[in-house]
C-alpha positions in Angstrom: 0.0 0.0 0.0 1.1 3.6 -0.6 -0.3 6.9 0.8 -1.4 9.7 -1.4 -1.9 13.1 0.1 -5.2 14.5 -1.3 -6.1 18.2 -1.2 -9.6 19.4 -1.7 -10.6 22.9 -3.0 -13.8 24.8 -3.3 -17.1 22.8 -3.2 -15.2 19.5 -2.9 -14.1 20.6 0.6 -17.8 20.9 1.6 -18.7 17.6 0.0 -15.9 15.6 1.7 -15.8 17.6 4.9 -12.0 18.1 4.9 -9.4 20.1 3.1 -6.8 17.3 3.2 -6.7 13.6 3.5 -4.1 10.8 3.4 -5.6 8.0 1.2 -4.1 4.6 1.2 -4.2 2.9 -2.3 -2.8 -0.2 -3.9 0.7 0.1 -5.2 -0.2 1.0 -8.8 -3.2 3.2 -9.5 -4.0 5.7 -12.3 -5.9 8.9 -11.9 -9.1 7.4 -13.3 -9.1 4.6 -10.7 -8.2 7.1 -8.0 -11.3 9.2 -8.9 -13.5 6.2 -8.8 -12.1 5.3 -5.3 -12.8 8.8 -4.1 -16.4 8.6 -5.4 -16.9 5.3 -3.6 -15.6 6.7 -0.3 -17.3 10.1 -0.7 -20.4 9.6 -2.9 -21.3 13.3 -2.7 -18.4 13.9 -5.2 -20.7 12.3 -7.8 -22.8 15.4 -7.7 -20.1 17.4 -9.4 -20.2 17.2 -13.2 -16.5 17.2 -13.6 -13.4 18.2 -11.7 -9.8 18.5 -12.6 -7.0 16.5 -11.0 -3.5 17.9 -10.4 -0.6 15.7 -9.3 2.3 17.6 -7.7 0.9 20.9 -9.0 0.5 19.7 -12.6 -2.8 18.8 -14.2 -2.9 15.1 -14.9 -4.9 13.0 -17.4 -6.9 9.9 -16.4 -4.1 7.5 -17.4 -1.4 9.2 -15.3 0.2 6.7 -12.9 0.3 7.8 -9.2 3.3 7.1 -7.1 4.1 7.0 -3.4 4.1 10.4 -1.7 2.3 12.2 -4.7 0.1 15.1 -3.8 -3.2 15.0 -5.6 -5.4 18.1 -5.8 -9.1 17.9 -6.5 -10.1 21.0 -8.3 -13.8 21.7 -9.0 -15.1 23.6 -12.0 -14.8 27.4 -11.4 -17.6 29.7 -12.6 -16.7 33.3 -13.3 -18.9 36.2 -12.9 
């Protein structure tokens, strides 16, 4: 198992109830699987149409492989006004 530091921003903070979590995952997991895992643990995240994922401060695609000690940011859509 490896730990992934996960940061939540905007509405995702309200949905999860935290701004940061340590999430233990199997040794190899891609962003798409990580998103699915988050939605299983925190079903309220399914209420967001889409959100971006950044890994170590760089936006990441669904097939990006996460590694031990990565920091994942969950970034909700932003509406301007």
